[in-house]
Every structure is written in structure tokens, then in C-alpha cells.
Backbone as XML, in Angstrom:
<?xml version="1.0"?>
<chain id="A" units="angstrom">
  <residue number="1" name="MET">
    <atom name="N" x="120.359" y="108.459" z="93.894"/>
    <atom name="CA" x="119.123" y="107.912" z="93.347"/>
    <atom name="C" x="119.353" y="106.586" z="92.640"/>
  </residue>
  <residue number="2" name="GLY">
    <atom name="N" x="120.599" y="106.320" z="92.295"/>
    <atom name="CA" x="120.903" y="105.067" z="91.619"/>
    <atom name="C" x="120.548" y="103.858" z="92.472"/>
  </residue>
  <residue number="3" name="VAL">
    <atom name="N" x="120.776" y="103.967" z="93.773"/>
    <atom name="CA" x="120.452" y="102.860" z="94.676"/>
    <atom name="C" x="118.938" y="102.660" z="94.751"/>
  </residue>
  <residue number="4" name="VAL">
    <atom name="N" x="118.201" y="103.746" z="94.823"/>
    <atom name="CA" x="116.732" y="103.654" z="94.854"/>
    <atom name="C" x="116.228" y="102.992" z="93.579"/>
  </residue>
  <residue number="5" name="TYR">
    <atom name="N" x="116.772" y="103.408" z="92.439"/>
    <atom name="CA" x="116.384" y="102.827" z="91.153"/>
    <atom name="C" x="116.646" y="101.320" z="91.153"/>
  </residue>
  <residue number="6" name="ASP">
    <atom name="N" x="117.832" y="100.921" z="91.629"/>
    <atom name="CA" x="118.173" y="99.497" z="91.656"/>
    <atom name="C" x="117.252" y="98.707" z="92.582"/>
  </residue>
  <residue number="7" name="ILE">
    <atom name="N" x="116.870" y="99.282" z="93.707"/>
    <atom name="CA" x="115.947" y="98.607" z="94.624"/>
    <atom name="C" x="114.580" y="98.429" z="93.967"/>
  </residue>
  <residue number="8" name="VAL">
    <atom name="N" x="114.122" y="99.449" z="93.257"/>
    <atom name="CA" x="112.833" y="99.348" z="92.567"/>
    <atom name="C" x="112.909" y="98.299" z="91.459"/>
  </residue>
  <residue number="9" name="VAL">
    <atom name="N" x="114.059" y="98.199" z="90.777"/>
    <atom name="CA" x="114.239" y="97.153" z="89.756"/>
    <atom name="C" x="114.108" y="95.773" z="90.389"/>
  </residue>
  <residue number="10" name="VAL">
    <atom name="N" x="114.675" y="95.590" z="91.575"/>
    <atom name="CA" x="114.558" y="94.296" z="92.267"/>
    <atom name="C" x="113.091" y="93.972" z="92.533"/>
  </residue>
  <residue number="11" name="PHE">
    <atom name="N" x="112.330" y="94.930" z="93.027"/>
    <atom name="CA" x="110.903" y="94.692" z="93.272"/>
    <atom name="C" x="110.151" y="94.429" z="91.969"/>
  </residue>
  <residue number="12" name="HIS">
    <atom name="N" x="110.565" y="95.093" z="90.897"/>
    <atom name="CA" x="109.948" y="94.868" z="89.587"/>
    <atom name="C" x="110.182" y="93.419" z="89.139"/>
  </residue>
  <residue number="13" name="LEU">
    <atom name="N" x="111.392" y="92.933" z="89.343"/>
    <atom name="CA" x="111.706" y="91.545" z="88.981"/>
    <atom name="C" x="110.984" y="90.551" z="89.886"/>
  </residue>
  <residue number="14" name="VAL">
    <atom name="N" x="110.811" y="90.899" z="91.145"/>
    <atom name="CA" x="110.045" y="90.036" z="92.052"/>
    <atom name="C" x="108.597" y="89.939" z="91.585"/>
  </residue>
  <residue number="15" name="GLY">
    <atom name="N" x="108.022" y="91.047" z="91.152"/>
    <atom name="CA" x="106.659" y="91.026" z="90.608"/>
    <atom name="C" x="106.562" y="90.131" z="89.391"/>
  </residue>
  <residue number="16" name="MET">
    <atom name="N" x="107.556" y="90.207" z="88.510"/>
    <atom name="CA" x="107.572" y="89.336" z="87.332"/>
    <atom name="C" x="107.666" y="87.875" z="87.749"/>
  </residue>
  <residue number="17" name="ALA">
    <atom name="N" x="108.510" y="87.595" z="88.725"/>
    <atom name="CA" x="108.656" y="86.220" z="89.196"/>
    <atom name="C" x="107.361" y="85.700" z="89.812"/>
  </residue>
  <residue number="18" name="MET">
    <atom name="N" x="106.610" y="86.572" z="90.468"/>
    <atom name="CA" x="105.328" y="86.160" z="91.051"/>
    <atom name="C" x="104.336" y="85.762" z="89.964"/>
  </residue>
  <residue number="19" name="ILE">
    <atom name="N" x="104.330" y="86.500" z="88.865"/>
    <atom name="CA" x="103.408" y="86.182" z="87.769"/>
    <atom name="C" x="103.816" y="84.884" z="87.090"/>
  </residue>
  <residue number="20" name="VAL">
    <atom name="N" x="105.056" y="84.834" z="86.623"/>
    <atom name="CA" x="105.514" y="83.673" z="85.856"/>
    <atom name="C" x="105.617" y="82.443" z="86.753"/>
  </residue>
  <residue number="21" name="GLY">
    <atom name="N" x="106.126" y="82.614" z="87.965"/>
    <atom name="CA" x="106.233" y="81.487" z="88.885"/>
    <atom name="C" x="104.880" y="80.942" z="89.304"/>
  </residue>
  <residue number="22" name="GLY">
    <atom name="N" x="103.932" y="81.842" z="89.559"/>
    <atom name="CA" x="102.579" y="81.399" z="89.906"/>
    <atom name="C" x="101.923" y="80.634" z="88.778"/>
  </residue>
  <residue number="23" name="TRP">
    <atom name="N" x="102.172" y="81.087" z="87.557"/>
    <atom name="CA" x="101.616" y="80.383" z="86.390"/>
    <atom name="C" x="102.284" y="79.028" z="86.214"/>
  </residue>
  <residue number="24" name="LEU">
    <atom name="N" x="103.618" y="78.977" z="86.314"/>
    <atom name="CA" x="104.328" y="77.709" z="86.137"/>
    <atom name="C" x="103.946" y="76.695" z="87.217"/>
  </residue>
  <residue number="25" name="ALA">
    <atom name="N" x="103.653" y="77.175" z="88.423"/>
    <atom name="CA" x="103.222" y="76.268" z="89.488"/>
    <atom name="C" x="101.856" y="75.658" z="89.186"/>
  </residue>
  <residue number="26" name="GLN">
    <atom name="N" x="101.036" y="76.350" z="88.404"/>
    <atom name="CA" x="99.679" y="75.888" z="88.091"/>
    <atom name="C" x="99.581" y="75.171" z="86.750"/>
  </residue>
  <residue number="27" name="ILE">
    <atom name="N" x="100.607" y="75.243" z="85.933"/>
    <atom name="CA" x="100.490" y="74.838" z="84.535"/>
    <atom name="C" x="100.161" y="73.352" z="84.374"/>
  </residue>
  <residue number="28" name="ARG">
    <atom name="N" x="100.643" y="72.510" z="85.247"/>
    <atom name="CA" x="100.383" y="71.075" z="85.114"/>
    <atom name="C" x="99.131" y="70.629" z="85.859"/>
  </residue>
  <residue number="29" name="SER">
    <atom name="N" x="98.514" y="71.547" z="86.551"/>
    <atom name="CA" x="97.292" y="71.235" z="87.281"/>
    <atom name="C" x="96.163" y="70.952" z="86.294"/>
  </residue>
  <residue number="30" name="PRO">
    <atom name="N" x="95.277" y="70.010" z="86.632"/>
    <atom name="CA" x="94.157" y="69.755" z="85.729"/>
    <atom name="C" x="93.233" y="70.961" z="85.589"/>
  </residue>
  <residue number="31" name="HIS">
    <atom name="N" x="93.182" y="71.803" z="86.608"/>
    <atom name="CA" x="92.368" y="73.020" z="86.528"/>
    <atom name="C" x="93.179" y="74.184" z="87.110"/>
  </residue>
  <residue number="32" name="PRO">
    <atom name="N" x="94.040" y="74.796" z="86.291"/>
    <atom name="CA" x="94.859" y="75.899" z="86.810"/>
    <atom name="C" x="94.008" y="77.113" z="87.175"/>
  </residue>
  <residue number="33" name="VAL">
    <atom name="N" x="94.396" y="77.776" z="88.235"/>
    <atom name="CA" x="93.679" y="78.965" z="88.697"/>
    <atom name="C" x="94.660" y="80.129" z="88.806"/>
  </residue>
  <residue number="34" name="ILE">
    <atom name="N" x="94.109" y="81.310" z="88.863"/>
    <atom name="CA" x="94.928" y="82.495" z="89.094"/>
    <atom name="C" x="94.998" y="82.711" z="90.597"/>
  </residue>
  <residue number="35" name="THR">
    <atom name="N" x="96.181" y="82.556" z="91.125"/>
    <atom name="CA" x="96.383" y="82.697" z="92.564"/>
    <atom name="C" x="96.483" y="84.179" z="92.936"/>
  </residue>
  <residue number="36" name="PRO">
    <atom name="N" x="96.288" y="84.488" z="94.211"/>
    <atom name="CA" x="96.483" y="85.882" z="94.634"/>
    <atom name="C" x="97.901" y="86.384" z="94.345"/>
  </residue>
  <residue number="37" name="GLY">
    <atom name="N" x="98.870" y="85.477" z="94.341"/>
    <atom name="CA" x="100.241" y="85.877" z="94.026"/>
    <atom name="C" x="100.381" y="86.433" z="92.622"/>
  </residue>
  <residue number="38" name="ILE">
    <atom name="N" x="99.670" y="85.849" z="91.673"/>
    <atom name="CA" x="99.701" y="86.356" z="90.300"/>
    <atom name="C" x="99.088" y="87.751" z="90.254"/>
  </residue>
  <residue number="39" name="LEU">
    <atom name="N" x="97.983" y="87.928" z="90.944"/>
    <atom name="CA" x="97.336" y="89.241" z="90.994"/>
    <atom name="C" x="98.255" y="90.282" z="91.624"/>
  </residue>
  <residue number="40" name="HIS">
    <atom name="N" x="98.839" y="89.954" z="92.756"/>
    <atom name="CA" x="99.715" y="90.902" z="93.435"/>
    <atom name="C" x="100.974" y="91.173" z="92.620"/>
  </residue>
  <residue number="41" name="GLY">
    <atom name="N" x="101.492" y="90.143" z="91.950"/>
    <atom name="CA" x="102.653" y="90.343" z="91.080"/>
    <atom name="C" x="102.351" y="91.302" z="89.946"/>
  </residue>
  <residue number="42" name="ALA">
    <atom name="N" x="101.152" y="91.187" z="89.373"/>
    <atom name="CA" x="100.762" y="92.092" z="88.287"/>
    <atom name="C" x="100.679" y="93.533" z="88.784"/>
  </residue>
  <residue number="43" name="LEU">
    <atom name="N" x="100.131" y="93.709" z="89.964"/>
    <atom name="CA" x="100.025" y="95.064" z="90.515"/>
    <atom name="C" x="101.401" y="95.628" z="90.874"/>
  </residue>
  <residue number="44" name="VAL">
    <atom name="N" x="102.273" y="94.777" z="91.413"/>
    <atom name="CA" x="103.645" y="95.204" z="91.718"/>
    <atom name="C" x="104.358" y="95.621" z="90.437"/>
  </residue>
  <residue number="45" name="GLN">
    <atom name="N" x="104.166" y="94.868" z="89.368"/>
    <atom name="CA" x="104.789" y="95.200" z="88.084"/>
    <atom name="C" x="104.354" y="96.572" z="87.587"/>
  </residue>
  <residue number="46" name="ILE">
    <atom name="N" x="103.073" y="96.855" z="87.659"/>
    <atom name="CA" x="102.579" y="98.144" z="87.160"/>
    <atom name="C" x="103.119" y="99.298" z="88.008"/>
  </residue>
  <residue number="47" name="VAL">
    <atom name="N" x="103.028" y="99.164" z="89.319"/>
    <atom name="CA" x="103.463" y="100.255" z="90.202"/>
    <atom name="C" x="104.968" y="100.488" z="90.081"/>
  </residue>
  <residue number="48" name="THR">
    <atom name="N" x="105.755" y="99.424" z="90.156"/>
    <atom name="CA" x="107.206" y="99.606" z="90.074"/>
    <atom name="C" x="107.635" y="100.048" z="88.682"/>
  </residue>
  <residue number="49" name="GLY">
    <atom name="N" x="106.949" y="99.585" z="87.656"/>
    <atom name="CA" x="107.266" y="100.038" z="86.302"/>
    <atom name="C" x="107.046" y="101.528" z="86.146"/>
  </residue>
  <residue number="50" name="MET">
    <atom name="N" x="105.957" y="102.021" z="86.711"/>
    <atom name="CA" x="105.685" y="103.460" z="86.641"/>
    <atom name="C" x="106.729" y="104.254" z="87.427"/>
  </residue>
  <residue number="51" name="ILE">
    <atom name="N" x="107.155" y="103.722" z="88.551"/>
    <atom name="CA" x="108.202" y="104.393" z="89.332"/>
    <atom name="C" x="109.508" y="104.422" z="88.545"/>
  </residue>
  <residue number="52" name="LEU">
    <atom name="N" x="109.860" y="103.307" z="87.910"/>
    <atom name="CA" x="111.095" y="103.251" z="87.126"/>
    <atom name="C" x="111.077" y="104.256" z="85.977"/>
  </residue>
  <residue number="53" name="VAL">
    <atom name="N" x="109.965" y="104.330" z="85.272"/>
    <atom name="CA" x="109.852" y="105.286" z="84.167"/>
    <atom name="C" x="109.913" y="106.716" z="84.698"/>
  </residue>
  <residue number="54" name="GLY">
    <atom name="N" x="109.266" y="106.966" z="85.815"/>
    <atom name="CA" x="109.312" y="108.305" z="86.403"/>
    <atom name="C" x="110.721" y="108.711" z="86.800"/>
  </residue>
  <residue number="55" name="LEU">
    <atom name="N" x="111.454" y="107.791" z="87.415"/>
    <atom name="CA" x="112.830" y="108.100" z="87.802"/>
    <atom name="C" x="113.709" y="108.340" z="86.579"/>
  </residue>
  <residue number="56" name="ALA">
    <atom name="N" x="113.542" y="107.510" z="85.555"/>
    <atom name="CA" x="114.360" y="107.661" z="84.346"/>
    <atom name="C" x="113.992" y="108.928" z="83.583"/>
  </residue>
  <residue number="57" name="SER">
    <atom name="N" x="112.717" y="109.236" z="83.496"/>
    <atom name="CA" x="112.269" y="110.421" z="82.751"/>
    <atom name="C" x="112.648" y="111.724" z="83.449"/>
  </residue>
  <residue number="58" name="SER">
    <atom name="N" x="112.722" y="111.684" z="84.760"/>
    <atom name="CA" x="113.020" y="112.908" z="85.509"/>
    <atom name="C" x="114.492" y="113.278" z="85.460"/>
  </residue>
  <residue number="59" name="GLY">
    <atom name="N" x="115.317" y="112.363" z="85.014"/>
    <atom name="CA" x="116.747" y="112.620" z="84.993"/>
    <atom name="C" x="117.428" y="112.283" z="86.304"/>
  </residue>
  <residue number="60" name="ALA">
    <atom name="N" x="116.698" y="111.682" z="87.235"/>
    <atom name="CA" x="117.282" y="111.313" z="88.525"/>
    <atom name="C" x="118.324" y="110.211" z="88.368"/>
  </residue>
  <residue number="61" name="VAL">
    <atom name="N" x="118.178" y="109.404" z="87.340"/>
    <atom name="CA" x="119.159" y="108.370" z="87.012"/>
    <atom name="C" x="119.520" y="108.521" z="85.537"/>
  </residue>
  <residue number="62" name="ASP">
    <atom name="N" x="120.665" y="108.017" z="85.180"/>
    <atom name="CA" x="121.140" y="108.150" z="83.803"/>
    <atom name="C" x="120.639" y="106.973" z="82.966"/>
  </residue>
  <residue number="63" name="ARG">
    <atom name="N" x="119.370" y="106.996" z="82.626"/>
    <atom name="CA" x="118.733" y="105.953" z="81.813"/>
    <atom name="C" x="117.932" y="106.607" z="80.705"/>
  </residue>
  <residue number="64" name="ASP">
    <atom name="N" x="117.920" y="105.963" z="79.549"/>
    <atom name="CA" x="117.082" y="106.429" z="78.449"/>
    <atom name="C" x="115.729" y="105.735" z="78.527"/>
  </residue>
  <residue number="65" name="VAL">
    <atom name="N" x="114.684" y="106.432" z="78.119"/>
    <atom name="CA" x="113.335" y="105.872" z="78.134"/>
    <atom name="C" x="112.848" y="105.743" z="76.701"/>
  </residue>
  <residue number="66" name="ASP">
    <atom name="N" x="112.477" y="104.532" z="76.314"/>
    <atom name="CA" x="111.867" y="104.282" z="75.006"/>
    <atom name="C" x="110.358" y="104.274" z="75.234"/>
  </residue>
  <residue number="67" name="ASN">
    <atom name="N" x="109.716" y="105.388" z="74.908"/>
    <atom name="CA" x="108.300" y="105.545" z="75.236"/>
    <atom name="C" x="107.406" y="104.536" z="74.525"/>
  </residue>
  <residue number="68" name="ALA">
    <atom name="N" x="107.753" y="104.141" z="73.303"/>
    <atom name="CA" x="106.951" y="103.138" z="72.593"/>
    <atom name="C" x="107.009" y="101.800" z="73.323"/>
  </residue>
  <residue number="69" name="LYS">
    <atom name="N" x="108.202" y="101.415" z="73.737"/>
    <atom name="CA" x="108.371" y="100.158" z="74.474"/>
    <atom name="C" x="107.599" y="100.205" z="75.790"/>
  </residue>
  <residue number="70" name="ILE">
    <atom name="N" x="107.697" y="101.318" z="76.490"/>
    <atom name="CA" x="107.004" y="101.459" z="77.769"/>
    <atom name="C" x="105.496" y="101.382" z="77.569"/>
  </residue>
  <residue number="71" name="ALA">
    <atom name="N" x="104.994" y="101.989" z="76.501"/>
    <atom name="CA" x="103.551" y="101.949" z="76.229"/>
    <atom name="C" x="103.085" y="100.525" z="75.975"/>
  </residue>
  <residue number="72" name="VAL">
    <atom name="N" x="103.848" y="99.773" z="75.176"/>
    <atom name="CA" x="103.480" y="98.380" z="74.890"/>
    <atom name="C" x="103.518" y="97.559" z="76.169"/>
  </residue>
  <residue number="73" name="LYS">
    <atom name="N" x="104.574" y="97.728" z="76.965"/>
    <atom name="CA" x="104.680" y="96.973" z="78.210"/>
    <atom name="C" x="103.556" y="97.325" z="79.184"/>
  </residue>
  <residue number="74" name="LEU">
    <atom name="N" x="103.153" y="98.594" z="79.217"/>
    <atom name="CA" x="102.062" y="99.001" z="80.106"/>
    <atom name="C" x="100.741" y="98.375" z="79.674"/>
  </residue>
  <residue number="75" name="VAL">
    <atom name="N" x="100.494" y="98.326" z="78.377"/>
    <atom name="CA" x="99.258" y="97.699" z="77.883"/>
    <atom name="C" x="99.243" y="96.214" z="78.234"/>
  </residue>
  <residue number="76" name="VAL">
    <atom name="N" x="100.367" y="95.532" z="78.033"/>
    <atom name="CA" x="100.439" y="94.102" z="78.361"/>
    <atom name="C" x="100.276" y="93.903" z="79.867"/>
  </residue>
  <residue number="77" name="ALA">
    <atom name="N" x="100.935" y="94.730" z="80.666"/>
    <atom name="CA" x="100.818" y="94.611" z="82.126"/>
    <atom name="C" x="99.393" y="94.881" z="82.598"/>
  </residue>
  <residue number="78" name="ALA">
    <atom name="N" x="98.726" y="95.847" z="81.980"/>
    <atom name="CA" x="97.331" y="96.125" z="82.337"/>
    <atom name="C" x="96.434" y="94.952" z="81.968"/>
  </residue>
  <residue number="79" name="ALA">
    <atom name="N" x="96.722" y="94.304" z="80.839"/>
    <atom name="CA" x="95.949" y="93.122" z="80.448"/>
    <atom name="C" x="96.157" y="91.992" z="81.451"/>
  </residue>
  <residue number="80" name="VAL">
    <atom name="N" x="97.402" y="91.782" z="81.871"/>
    <atom name="CA" x="97.680" y="90.748" z="82.879"/>
    <atom name="C" x="96.939" y="91.070" z="84.170"/>
  </residue>
  <residue number="81" name="ALA">
    <atom name="N" x="96.988" y="92.319" z="84.598"/>
    <atom name="CA" x="96.306" y="92.708" z="85.839"/>
    <atom name="C" x="94.795" y="92.535" z="85.716"/>
  </residue>
  <residue number="82" name="GLY">
    <atom name="N" x="94.231" y="92.922" z="84.592"/>
    <atom name="CA" x="92.788" y="92.751" z="84.385"/>
    <atom name="C" x="92.377" y="91.294" z="84.406"/>
  </residue>
  <residue number="83" name="ILE">
    <atom name="N" x="93.145" y="90.466" z="83.714"/>
    <atom name="CA" x="92.865" y="89.028" z="83.709"/>
    <atom name="C" x="93.006" y="88.465" z="85.117"/>
  </residue>
  <residue number="84" name="ALA">
    <atom name="N" x="94.031" y="88.916" z="85.843"/>
    <atom name="CA" x="94.254" y="88.415" z="87.198"/>
    <atom name="C" x="93.128" y="88.824" z="88.141"/>
  </residue>
  <residue number="85" name="VAL">
    <atom name="N" x="92.621" y="90.036" z="87.997"/>
    <atom name="CA" x="91.507" y="90.484" z="88.844"/>
    <atom name="C" x="90.277" y="89.626" z="88.584"/>
  </residue>
  <residue number="86" name="VAL">
    <atom name="N" x="89.945" y="89.431" z="87.313"/>
    <atom name="CA" x="88.763" y="88.625" z="86.964"/>
    <atom name="C" x="88.949" y="87.179" z="87.412"/>
  </residue>
  <residue number="87" name="GLY">
    <atom name="N" x="90.107" y="86.605" z="87.100"/>
    <atom name="CA" x="90.357" y="85.206" z="87.454"/>
    <atom name="C" x="90.398" y="84.974" z="88.944"/>
  </residue>
  <residue number="88" name="ASN">
    <atom name="N" x="90.986" y="85.900" z="89.679"/>
    <atom name="CA" x="91.060" y="85.753" z="91.128"/>
    <atom name="C" x="89.688" y="85.911" z="91.765"/>
  </residue>
  <residue number="89" name="ALA">
    <atom name="N" x="88.850" y="86.779" z="91.216"/>
    <atom name="CA" x="87.501" y="86.973" z="91.754"/>
    <atom name="C" x="86.637" y="85.736" z="91.533"/>
  </residue>
  <residue number="90" name="ARG">
    <atom name="N" x="86.823" y="85.081" z="90.404"/>
    <atom name="CA" x="86.019" y="83.892" z="90.103"/>
    <atom name="C" x="86.526" y="82.643" z="90.813"/>
  </residue>
  <residue number="91" name="GLY">
    <atom name="N" x="87.787" y="82.620" z="91.194"/>
    <atom name="CA" x="88.350" y="81.460" z="91.882"/>
    <atom name="C" x="88.373" y="80.232" z="91.003"/>
  </residue>
  <residue number="92" name="ARG">
    <atom name="N" x="87.890" y="79.119" z="91.536"/>
    <atom name="CA" x="87.904" y="77.850" z="90.802"/>
    <atom name="C" x="86.936" y="77.838" z="89.625"/>
  </residue>
  <residue number="93" name="GLU">
    <atom name="N" x="85.994" y="78.767" z="89.600"/>
    <atom name="CA" x="85.028" y="78.811" z="88.504"/>
    <atom name="C" x="85.597" y="79.493" z="87.258"/>
  </residue>
  <residue number="94" name="ALA">
    <atom name="N" x="86.757" y="80.110" z="87.380"/>
    <atom name="CA" x="87.357" y="80.807" z="86.238"/>
    <atom name="C" x="87.870" y="79.790" z="85.225"/>
  </residue>
  <residue number="95" name="PRO">
    <atom name="N" x="87.732" y="80.084" z="83.947"/>
    <atom name="CA" x="88.265" y="79.171" z="82.936"/>
    <atom name="C" x="89.786" y="79.067" z="83.039"/>
  </residue>
  <residue number="96" name="ALA">
    <atom name="N" x="90.299" y="77.885" z="82.743"/>
    <atom name="CA" x="91.744" y="77.664" z="82.799"/>
    <atom name="C" x="92.479" y="78.573" z="81.823"/>
  </residue>
  <residue number="97" name="ALA">
    <atom name="N" x="91.797" y="78.973" z="80.762"/>
    <atom name="CA" x="92.433" y="79.840" z="79.765"/>
    <atom name="C" x="92.866" y="81.173" z="80.365"/>
  </residue>
  <residue number="98" name="LEU">
    <atom name="N" x="92.180" y="81.637" z="81.407"/>
    <atom name="CA" x="92.579" y="82.895" z="82.042"/>
    <atom name="C" x="93.959" y="82.777" z="82.680"/>
  </residue>
  <residue number="99" name="ALA">
    <atom name="N" x="94.206" y="81.667" z="83.358"/>
    <atom name="CA" x="95.514" y="81.460" z="83.980"/>
    <atom name="C" x="96.604" y="81.397" z="82.921"/>
  </residue>
  <residue number="100" name="HIS">
    <atom name="N" x="96.324" y="80.694" z="81.832"/>
    <atom name="CA" x="97.318" y="80.580" z="80.767"/>
    <atom name="C" x="97.517" y="81.911" z="80.051"/>
  </residue>
  <residue number="101" name="ALA">
    <atom name="N" x="96.469" y="82.688" z="79.905"/>
    <atom name="CA" x="96.597" y="84.008" z="79.276"/>
    <atom name="C" x="97.453" y="84.934" z="80.137"/>
  </residue>
  <residue number="102" name="ALA">
    <atom name="N" x="97.207" y="84.933" z="81.440"/>
    <atom name="CA" x="97.992" y="85.788" z="82.334"/>
    <atom name="C" x="99.461" y="85.378" z="82.320"/>
  </residue>
  <residue number="103" name="GLY">
    <atom name="N" x="99.719" y="84.088" z="82.405"/>
    <atom name="CA" x="101.104" y="83.612" z="82.384"/>
    <atom name="C" x="101.787" y="83.870" z="81.055"/>
  </residue>
  <residue number="104" name="GLY">
    <atom name="N" x="101.079" y="83.598" z="79.972"/>
    <atom name="CA" x="101.654" y="83.830" z="78.650"/>
    <atom name="C" x="101.952" y="85.297" z="78.397"/>
  </residue>
  <residue number="105" name="LEU">
    <atom name="N" x="101.049" y="86.173" z="78.820"/>
    <atom name="CA" x="101.297" y="87.607" z="78.671"/>
    <atom name="C" x="102.437" y="88.075" z="79.581"/>
  </residue>
  <residue number="106" name="GLY">
    <atom name="N" x="102.564" y="87.442" z="80.745"/>
    <atom name="CA" x="103.691" y="87.767" z="81.620"/>
    <atom name="C" x="105.019" y="87.416" z="80.971"/>
  </residue>
  <residue number="107" name="VAL">
    <atom name="N" x="105.075" y="86.246" z="80.339"/>
    <atom name="CA" x="106.284" y="85.842" z="79.616"/>
    <atom name="C" x="106.514" y="86.773" z="78.423"/>
  </residue>
  <residue number="108" name="ALA">
    <atom name="N" x="105.444" y="87.159" z="77.740"/>
    <atom name="CA" x="105.575" y="88.090" z="76.615"/>
    <atom name="C" x="106.142" y="89.429" z="77.082"/>
  </residue>
  <residue number="109" name="ASN">
    <atom name="N" x="105.728" y="89.879" z="78.246"/>
    <atom name="CA" x="106.244" y="91.142" z="78.776"/>
    <atom name="C" x="107.737" y="91.038" z="79.088"/>
  </residue>
  <residue number="110" name="VAL">
    <atom name="N" x="108.167" y="89.888" z="79.577"/>
    <atom name="CA" x="109.594" y="89.666" z="79.809"/>
    <atom name="C" x="110.342" y="89.703" z="78.481"/>
  </residue>
  <residue number="111" name="ALA">
    <atom name="N" x="109.789" y="89.040" z="77.470"/>
    <atom name="CA" x="110.434" y="89.020" z="76.154"/>
    <atom name="C" x="110.536" y="90.428" z="75.569"/>
  </residue>
  <residue number="112" name="ILE">
    <atom name="N" x="109.491" y="91.224" z="75.726"/>
    <atom name="CA" x="109.527" y="92.608" z="75.237"/>
    <atom name="C" x="110.626" y="93.385" z="75.956"/>
  </residue>
  <residue number="113" name="ALA">
    <atom name="N" x="110.732" y="93.199" z="77.262"/>
    <atom name="CA" x="111.740" y="93.920" z="78.040"/>
    <atom name="C" x="113.155" y="93.554" z="77.603"/>
  </residue>
  <residue number="114" name="VAL">
    <atom name="N" x="113.372" y="92.288" z="77.306"/>
    <atom name="CA" x="114.723" y="91.825" z="76.989"/>
    <atom name="C" x="115.078" y="92.036" z="75.523"/>
  </residue>
  <residue number="115" name="LEU">
    <atom name="N" x="114.147" y="91.744" z="74.629"/>
    <atom name="CA" x="114.469" y="91.712" z="73.203"/>
    <atom name="C" x="114.266" y="93.033" z="72.474"/>
  </residue>
  <residue number="116" name="TRP">
    <atom name="N" x="113.514" y="93.967" z="73.041"/>
    <atom name="CA" x="113.234" y="95.234" z="72.341"/>
    <atom name="C" x="114.392" y="96.176" z="72.539"/>
  </residue>
</chain>
């Protein structure tokens, strides 16, 4: 199961890269938008995060689960996904603040993962 866990971690990191990379690609634009990549990255993050927690909690891999950290990360990831859904649905009519909020929360989620 260790190999499966590691593969899911790779997909989790790819989802993070889609969020942060999509935001960084738009940051200098006069009107940044939430691309479908940001939306899909947010959904990948939530799904793979839940799989990782499930594998760790079940004892299939030798990992400890900090439930408080996971709860905070899930709330932040849900906020990113919600913002991405709204921003992607509105397209160019969405306020630029939505793109910056999604990207900033994505970076915050990375910081929580690393620093907590």
C-alpha cells in the first residue's frame, strides 16, 4: 500500500501545482481569471486528500493523522473549490479578487501542510 499512497501523494502535489501555477500564470494579467485548471486542481486536491487521510487512518500505511490539521486543510480546500466554481462559471465577468483569493488560499494550504 505504500506505493499506492506515494502515487496518490504525487497526484495531490499535481493538484496543488495546478492551483498555484494557474494563479501565478494569471497574476500579472490586467484581468486575472480562474481557469478550468484551477478548478480541476482544487477538486483533485480534495479527492486525493481524502484518499490520503483514509489510507493513513485505516492503518494501510504507517502514517500519523493530525485531525485538526486535516480539518483546517479541508476547510481551506473547500473554500478554494467554491471560489473556483463561482469564478469559473462567471468567466471574464468574475472579479479579479476571486482569482487572487483562490491562489492565496492555495498557497496558504501549502504553508499549513509544510509548517504545521
